[in-house]
C-alpha positions in Angstrom: -3.3 4.5 -14.8 -1.7 4.1 -11.4 -2.7 1.4 -9.0 -2.2 1.2 -5.2 -1.7 -2.4 -4.1 -1.9 -3.4 -0.4 -1.0 -6.8 1.0 -2.7 -6.6 4.4 -1.4 -7.9 7.7 -0.9 -6.4 11.1 2.7 -7.7 11.6 3.8 -6.9 8.1 2.0 -4.8 5.5 3.1 -4.7 1.9 2.4 -1.6 -0.2 3.1 -1.1 -3.9 2.3 1.6 -6.4 2.1 0.3 -10.0 1.7 2.2 -13.3 0.2 0.8 -16.4 1.6 1.9 -19.8 -0.7 3.8 -22.1 -1.6 0.7 -24.1 -2.5 -1.1 -20.8 -0.1 -4.0 -21.7 2.6 -3.7 -19.0 3.0 -2.6 -15.4 5.9 -0.8 -13.9 6.6 -0.7 -10.1 7.0 2.9 -9.0 7.2 2.2 -5.2 7.3 -0.9 -3.0 7.7 -1.2 0.7 7.1 -3.6 3.6 6.0 -1.9 6.8 6.4 -3.8 10.1 4.7 -3.1 13.4 6.3 -4.0 16.8 4.9 -7.3 18.2 4.9 -5.8 21.8 2.2 -3.2 20.9 -1.5 -3.7 21.5 -3.5 -4.7 18.4 -5.3 -1.3 18.2 -1.9 0.5 18.3 -0.6 -1.7 15.5 -3.6 -0.9 13.4 -3.2 2.8 14.0 0.4 2.6 12.9 -0.6 0.8 9.7 -3.3 3.4 8.9 -0.8 6.3 9.5 1.8 4.7 7.3 -0.6 4.1 4.4 -1.9 7.7 4.7 1.7 8.9 4.6 2.6 6.9 1.5 -0.5 8.2 -0.3 0.2 11.7 0.7 3.9 11.6 -0.3 3.1 10.2 -3.7 0.7 13.0 -4.5 -1.1 10.7 -6.9 -4.6 9.6 -7.7 -5.2 5.9 -7.8 -7.5 3.4 -9.4 -9.3 1.5 -6.6 -9.3 -2.3 -7.0 -10.5 -4.9 -4.5 -9.8 -8.6 -4.8 -11.0 -11.4 -2.6 -9.1 -14.7 -2.2 
């Protein structure tokens, strides 16, 4: 099972792709990145950049993911 994890923020956005082993005991990090947006841009432009970057990461991995939503 592959999991897409996103640590949201509009200045910095953390993205990781994890894979669980077949037994479901351990996770392996397949991809990890911190995407930054320029502080001088308007908020809407920053959100657009974040959306485009996340789309690009998902497209480039060519994988299907298990959705997971956590609230803190």
